[in-house]
matplotlib code that plots the C-alpha trace (Angstrom):
import matplotlib.pyplot as plt

x = [0.9, -2.3, -5.4, -8.3, -11.9, -13.7, -17.3, -17.9, -17.8, -20.8, -23.6, -21.5, -20.5, -16.7, -15.0, -11.3, -9.8, -7.0, -8.7, -7.0, -3.5, -1.4, -2.9, -6.4, -6.6, -5.1, -7.5, -10.5, -9.5, -9.2, -12.6, -14.3, -12.7, -13.2, -16.3, -19.4, -21.7, -20.2, -23.1, -21.0, -17.4, -16.8, -13.5, -12.9, -10.0, -9.3, -8.1, -10.8, -8.4, -7.3, -10.9, -11.8, -8.8, -9.7, -13.3, -12.1, -10.7, -12.9, -13.2, -15.0, -16.5, -20.0, -20.2, -23.2, -21.6, -18.8, -19.0, -16.4, -16.6, -14.5, -13.3, -10.4, -9.9, -9.0, -12.7, -14.6, -18.1, -17.3, -16.0, -19.1, -21.3, -19.1, -19.5, -23.3, -24.4, -20.7, -19.8, -16.0, -13.3, -9.8, -7.8, -5.0, -5.0, -1.7, 1.0, 4.0, 7.0, 9.7, 11.6, 8.4, 7.1, 10.4, 9.9, 6.1, 5.6, 2.1, 0.7, 1.7, 0.2, -3.1, -3.5, -1.9, -2.9, -5.9, -7.3, -7.0, -8.9, -11.5, -12.0, -12.3, -14.9, -16.9, -16.8, -18.1, -21.1, -21.9, -22.8, -19.1, -18.1, -14.5, -11.6, -8.2, -5.6, -2.5, 0.8, 4.5, 7.7, 8.8, 6.3, 8.5, 11.0, 10.5, 13.2, 11.3, 8.1, 6.3, 7.1, 6.1, 2.7, 2.0, 3.0, 0.6, -2.1, -1.5, -2.0, -5.2, -6.6, -5.6, -6.8, -10.1, -11.2, -11.4, -14.2, -16.4, -18.7, -21.4, -21.0, -20.2, -17.0, -13.3, -10.1, -6.8, -3.7, -1.6, 2.1, 4.5, 7.6, 8.3, 5.9, 7.7, 7.3, 4.8, 4.6, 7.6, 9.6, 13.2, 12.5, 10.6, 13.2, 16.1, 14.3, 13.9, 17.6, 18.8, 19.0, 21.5, 23.9, 24.0, 22.1, 22.6, 23.0, 22.2, 24.3, 25.8, 24.8, 21.1, 18.5, 14.7, 11.8, 10.0, 6.4, 4.5, 1.2, -0.7, 0.7, -0.2, -3.8, -3.9, -2.6, -5.3, -8.0, -6.5, -6.5, -10.2, -11.0, -8.9, -8.9, -10.2, -9.5, -6.3, -3.7, -0.9, -0.4, 3.1, 4.0, 7.1, 8.6, 12.1, 14.6, 16.8, 20.0, 19.9, 23.0, 21.3, 18.3, 20.6, 22.5, 19.1, 18.1, 21.4, 24.5, 26.6, 25.5, 27.8, 26.6, 27.9, 27.1, 25.1, 24.2, 21.1, 18.2, 16.6, 14.6, 15.8, 17.1, 19.9, 17.7, 14.0, 12.3, 8.8, 8.9, 11.1, 12.7, 10.1, 7.3, 8.4, 7.0, 3.5, 3.9, 2.3, 3.7, 0.8, 2.8, 2.7, 2.2, 3.0, 0.4, 1.6, -1.0, -1.4, 0.7, -2.5, -3.3, -0.5, -2.9, -4.6, -1.6, -1.7, -5.4, -5.0, -2.2, -4.3, -7.4, -5.3, -3.0, 0.0, 2.8, 4.6, 7.8, 11.1, 11.6, 13.9, 13.2, 13.8, 12.5, 14.7, 15.5, 19.2, 18.8, 16.1, 16.9, 15.6, 17.3, 16.4, 19.3, 19.9, 18.6, 15.4, 14.9, 15.4, 12.7, 10.3, 10.7, 10.2, 6.9, 5.7, 3.5, 5.2, 2.7]
y = [14.4, 16.2, 14.4, 14.5, 14.7, 12.6, 13.7, 11.2, 8.5, 9.9, 7.4, 5.0, 1.4, 0.6, -2.8, -3.5, -6.6, -7.8, -5.8, -7.5, -6.6, -3.7, -1.3, -2.6, -2.2, 1.3, 2.4, 1.0, 2.8, 6.1, 5.6, 4.8, 7.8, 10.4, 9.4, 8.9, 9.1, 5.9, 3.5, 0.3, -0.9, -4.5, -6.2, -8.9, -11.4, -15.1, -15.3, -15.8, -15.3, -12.0, -11.0, -12.0, -10.1, -7.0, -7.2, -6.9, -3.4, -0.9, 1.1, -1.8, -3.9, -2.5, -0.5, -1.6, -0.2, -2.7, -6.2, -9.0, -11.1, -14.3, -15.0, -15.2, -13.1, -16.3, -17.2, -15.1, -16.2, -15.2, -11.8, -11.2, -11.9, -9.6, -6.7, -6.6, -3.0, -1.8, 1.6, 1.8, -0.9, -0.6, -3.6, -4.4, -8.2, -9.6, -12.1, -9.8, -11.6, -11.5, -14.8, -16.7, -15.6, -16.8, -20.3, -20.4, -18.5, -19.7, -19.2, -15.6, -15.4, -16.9, -14.2, -11.2, -11.6, -14.0, -12.4, -8.9, -10.1, -11.7, -8.4, -6.4, -8.8, -8.8, -4.9, -4.8, -6.9, -4.8, -1.3, -0.3, 3.1, 3.5, 1.1, 1.9, -1.0, -0.9, -1.5, -1.4, 0.1, -3.5, -3.3, -0.8, -2.6, -5.8, -8.3, -10.6, -12.6, -10.5, -7.3, -8.9, -10.0, -6.5, -4.9, -7.3, -6.4, -2.7, -3.2, -5.1, -2.4, 0.5, -1.3, -2.2, 1.5, 0.7, -1.9, -0.2, 1.0, 3.3, 2.2, 4.8, 3.0, 4.0, 2.0, 3.5, 2.3, 3.7, 2.8, 3.5, 2.2, 0.3, 1.0, 1.9, -1.0, -3.1, -6.8, -8.7, -5.6, -4.8, -2.7, -5.3, -7.9, -5.7, -5.0, -8.7, -9.3, -6.5, -8.7, -11.0, -8.1, -8.9, -7.2, -9.0, -6.5, -7.7, -5.0, -1.9, 0.2, -0.8, 1.9, 1.9, 4.3, 5.0, 5.9, 5.7, 3.7, 6.9, 8.6, 5.5, 5.8, 9.5, 8.9, 6.4, 8.8, 11.5, 9.1, 8.3, 12.1, 12.9, 9.8, 10.0, 6.3, 4.7, 6.5, 4.9, 7.5, 7.8, 9.8, 12.0, 10.3, 10.1, 7.2, 5.6, 3.6, 0.2, 0.9, 4.0, 1.9, -0.6, 2.3, 3.8, 0.6, -0.7, 1.4, -1.0, -4.2, -6.0, -5.8, -8.7, -8.5, -11.6, -10.8, -9.9, -12.3, -14.0, -11.5, -8.4, -5.2, -3.1, 0.0, 0.4, 2.4, 3.9, 5.8, 4.3, 6.3, 4.8, 5.9, 9.5, 10.2, 9.8, 11.0, 14.1, 16.0, 16.9, 18.5, 16.1, 13.1, 11.9, 10.3, 7.8, 7.5, 4.6, 4.9, 4.9, 8.3, 10.1, 12.5, 13.3, 14.2, 17.9, 18.1, 15.9, 18.1, 21.3, 19.8, 18.8, 21.8, 19.6, 19.5, 16.9, 15.7, 16.0, 13.2, 10.5, 11.1, 7.9, 8.2, 5.7, 5.3, 6.0, 9.2, 10.7, 14.2, 13.4, 10.8, 10.2, 10.3, 7.7, 10.2, 10.9, 7.2, 6.7, 9.3, 7.8, 4.3, 5.5, 7.0, 4.1, 1.2, -1.9, -4.3]
z = [5.3, 5.7, 6.9, 4.4, 5.4, 2.8, 2.6, -0.2, 2.5, 4.3, 4.5, 2.3, 2.9, 2.8, 2.5, 3.3, 1.9, 4.1, 6.8, 9.7, 8.4, 9.6, 7.1, 7.4, 11.1, 11.0, 8.2, 10.1, 13.2, 11.3, 9.7, 13.0, 14.7, 11.9, 10.0, 12.2, 9.2, 7.5, 7.0, 7.3, 7.4, 6.3, 7.4, 4.8, 5.6, 5.9, 9.5, 12.1, 15.1, 13.8, 13.2, 16.8, 18.2, 16.1, 17.2, 20.9, 20.1, 22.0, 18.8, 17.1, 19.9, 20.1, 16.9, 14.8, 11.7, 11.6, 10.1, 10.1, 6.9, 6.6, 3.1, 0.7, -2.3, -4.2, -3.8, -6.4, -5.3, -1.6, -2.7, -4.7, -1.7, 0.5, -2.0, -1.8, -1.2, -0.9, -2.3, -1.7, -1.6, -0.3, -1.5, 1.0, 0.8, -0.5, 0.1, 0.5, 2.0, -0.7, 0.2, 0.7, -2.7, -4.3, -2.9, -3.3, -6.5, -7.6, -4.1, -4.5, -8.0, -6.8, -4.2, -5.7, -9.4, -9.6, -6.4, -7.9, -11.0, -8.8, -7.0, -10.3, -11.7, -8.5, -8.4, -12.0, -10.9, -7.8, -6.7, -5.9, -7.2, -6.2, -5.7, -4.4, -4.5, -2.4, -4.2, -3.4, -4.6, -5.5, -8.4, -10.2, -12.4, -10.4, -10.0, -7.6, -7.8, -5.3, -7.2, -10.5, -9.1, -7.8, -11.1, -12.8, -10.2, -10.8, -14.5, -13.9, -11.8, -14.0, -17.2, -15.5, -16.1, -19.8, -19.3, -16.8, -19.6, -18.3, -14.7, -12.0, -11.1, -10.9, -10.1, -9.0, -7.2, -4.4, -4.4, -1.5, 0.2, 3.4, 6.2, 9.4, 11.9, 9.9, 10.5, 9.0, 8.3, 9.3, 12.4, 14.5, 13.3, 14.5, 17.8, 18.4, 17.6, 19.8, 22.9, 21.1, 20.5, 16.7, 13.9, 10.6, 7.7, 4.2, 2.5, 4.1, 1.0, 1.0, 1.1, 1.4, 1.2, 4.4, 5.2, 8.5, 8.7, 9.5, 6.4, 4.3, 5.5, 4.8, 1.3, 0.5, 1.8, -0.4, -3.4, -2.8, -2.9, -6.0, -8.2, -11.7, -12.4, -13.9, -11.8, -9.8, -7.0, -5.5, -2.4, -1.9, 1.1, 2.7, 2.4, 5.0, 4.9, 6.5, 8.6, 10.0, 11.1, 12.8, 14.6, 15.6, 17.3, 18.7, 18.0, 20.1, 18.4, 16.0, 12.4, 10.3, 6.5, 5.6, 2.0, 0.2, 0.5, -2.5, -4.6, -2.8, -4.5, -3.2, -3.7, -4.4, -7.1, -7.3, -10.6, -13.4, -16.2, -18.5, -16.2, -16.2, -19.7, -18.4, -14.8, -13.3, -10.2, -8.0, -5.2, -2.3, -4.7, -8.2, -10.5, -13.0, -15.8, -18.1, -21.3, -23.3, -21.7, -23.6, -25.3, -22.0, -19.9, -20.3, -19.6, -16.5, -15.2, -15.7, -14.0, -11.0, -10.7, -11.5, -14.1, -16.1, -14.5, -16.3, -18.9, -17.6, -14.0, -11.9, -8.3, -6.4, -2.7, -3.3, -5.3, -2.9, -1.8, 1.7, 3.9, 7.5, 10.0, 12.7, 15.3, 13.2, 12.8, 16.6, 17.4, 14.8, 16.1, 19.7, 18.7, 16.5, 17.7, 16.2, 14.8]

ax = plt.figure().add_subplot(projection="3d")
ax.plot(x, y, z, "-o")
ax.set_aspect("equal")
plt.show()
C-alpha cells in the first residue's frame, strides 16, 4: 500500500486511544518519523507500564511533541480532559480477544460500545475535526460478542455524523483483517509452540484475511486524507489458510485438529452481501456507506473516482482471489517484528 503524506496533520494535535497497543505504537512511530510539523501527539491508554516502556523508545524519549496520558475510554470525564485542543483522533482502544469476550461479555461492551459513545460525546464537545475508528472483519455478520460490539461501535461512529450539526467534525471507520504478528494472534502463538513440535489447528479449512501493521497504518492515513464522514473503509488484502501458516512456521511439526474456539468463524467477511448495495469500489479500498446514503451513492462514487460494486458481492476470506502461499507467508513472517 502506498504511503500517504497527510498535509492536514501539519501543526495539528493528534490523540491515539489505545496508543500503547500494536497499532498505536506503530502509528506513533510513523507520525514521529514522517511529520515533523505535528504540534502534539497524545498517547492515551490505561497501562502505565506500557506507557513507560514506550516512552523509552528513542523516537519518543526526548521529543517535546509527545505526551503520555493515562486514562480509560470507559471514563468519559477523563476522555474529555484528554481531548482539550486535539484536532485529530485515532480510536484504537478495544478489548479484542474473542474467547475472553465470550466469557466476559459486559466487560467487552463497556470498553468497545460504551467507550465508543464516550469518545463520540467528548469529540462533540471539543475542537476535534476528524475521527477514524479502527474496526475488524469480525464486525461483518458477527457471530461472537467481540464482533457484535465492534459492529455496534461502527454504527455509533458512522451515525455520529448526523448529529455534528454545524461543527467541522467527521467520523469514519477503517475495517481490516488479522494483523500479521500482532499481540495475541496466531503467528506468535505458533512460534511459541514450535519448540514443542506440536501446532494445534482449530480447523484445517480455516481462512483469514491478512494485513501488515505498516499497511494498516498507511490505510488509516489514507482514510484521514479522503474521508467525507460516515464511511467504513475496507482494504483489498490477501487471505491465508491456517494450514499454510503452520507449514510456514514449522513444516515438520505435528498438527492435531483441536476444534474451533468459542465465538470463532471458519471464514471471515469484510463486506456482506447486504453491504454490497451501498458499497463503492475506490480502487485500492472499498467504502461501505450508511444505508441512509442510498440517494448519494452515485455522487459519492463520482467525487472519489469510484464505482458501485456488483449487487450481491460478498468479500470473504475464503472467496478472495489472492491467497498467500506458505513460502510467501514464511518470507513475510521472517521480515515482521512480532509484537
